[in-house]
N, C-alpha and C positions, 0 to 999 in steps of 0.2 A: 455464605459460601467461603468467605476468607478464613474461616476457622478450620477448614478441612485440612487434616493432616495427611501427608503423603500425596503421591500423584493420583489423579482421578480424571474422570470424564464428566464434564458438566453437560447438562441438558440445555441446549441453546434454543430449541423451538424452531418453528418454520422461518421466521424472519432472520434469525441468526444464521440458519443454513442458506437462505437466499443471499444474504450478504457474503457468506463464505464462497458460494458458487460463483458469484460475480467477480470476486477478487481472485479466485483461483483461475478463472478465465483470463483475467488480466495478467497473472503470473505466466500462464501458458503463452500469451501473446509475446511477453517479454523474452521468454525462453526461445520461442521461434525466431524472433529478431536476432538474438544472440547466435543461434545456430546458423541462420541465413547469412550473417555477416562474418562468420568465422574465417573466411578467406580474404578479408580486407587487409590492405597493406599496413595499416597502423591506426592510431587514434588521433582524432582531430579535435583540438580544443581551441586553439588560436584561430580566429576567424570563423568559428562555428556559426552557421546561420540561425541556430536556435540556442545561443549561449545562455540566455536567461533561463530557459527551461532546463538545460543541462545542469546549471549551477543549482537551481531549485531542486531538481531530482537528486543531486548529490547530497544536499542537505536533508531531504526526505529519507534518503537511504540511511544516513547516519541516525536519523530519528528512529528508524526501525530497530536499531540496536537497543534503544530504550524499551521498546515493546518486548523484545526478547528477555531483557532483564526482568521486567515485570512478570512475564509469563513464567519465568523460573521461580519467582517468589510465590506465585499463585498456584503453581503445580497442576495446571489443567493441560492434559495431554493434547487434546485437539487444538486448543488455543496456542500451545507451544509449537506444535507442528506447523500450524498456519503461520505463526510469526516467523519461523525459520524460512518457510517457503516465500513469504512476502519479502524478506530480506534478499533472498536469492533472485526473486523477480525484479526487484529494484536494481540489483547489481547487473543482471543480464540486460535490462533496458538501458542502463547507464552506459555500459560497454558497447551495446549495439548502437546507441545514438552517437557515441564517439567514433565508432567504426564507419558508420554510414550517415553522415550529417544531413543528407538530403532526403532521407526516408522519413516520411511524416505519418504514414498510416498506422504503423505499429505503436509508436509513442502515443498517438492520438487515441487509438483503441484502448490502450492501457489506461490512460488518464480518464477516459469516459467510463470505463468499467469500474475503476476505483471510485469515481464520483458516485455512480449509481449504487455501488455497494455501501458507501457511507450515507447516502440518503436512506437506504433501507435500515442501516444501523441506527439512524436518528429515530425512525419509527419504532424499531425494536426497543430502544431505550424509553421512549414515551409510553409504549404499551406495557412493558414489563417493569417499569420503574427501576431499571437496572442500576446497580451500584458496584463499584470495584475498588479494592485496595483502600477503603475508607473514603472514597470520593462519591458524593451523592449523585443522583440522576442529573440534576441541573448542571452540576460541574462537568460531568461527562458530556452532556449535550453541548455545552459551550466549547469543550475541547474538540469535539467532532466538528462543530461549526468552523473552528479555526482550521482544522485539517481540510475540510471541504474548501475553504478559501484558498489554501495552499495548492491543492490539486487543481482547483479552478484556475489559479494563476498559472500553473504548469500548462494546462490545456490552452489557455489564452496565449501564453508565450509561444506555444507551438504554432498557433494559427496566425499570430502577428509576425513571428520571426521569420 
């Protein structure tokens, strides 16, 4: 698939779409938090009760920029649209968390939905032997496990914080 010239739409199969639906739901949760907190007075970082999760989310947000860069190279229309939406979702959640530090339900729902999506992604990779940008299935599975760990730490930080 990496040899495809020009923009295209890849066939993702049912597991790919289940992952996408779960993560689009997470994006929706983040956008709702952003909208619901639009009347907040400002952003709170100092003394934020869930500072660990906010910092981790900021780093995960930066990482989504790398995802967009990769999608530009691979030229998959669906994956590119998703990557841009995922970045927007992260930004909305980050701003929403800074506007409303005591709100737990939206960040928790976001984190759990992303975790569920990545569990489905693992199964997708195992079943399809998926490769991308010259990285084999086992390398991608290891990467997704690291990402699962990071979002797991995000959720744990929310619950502990």
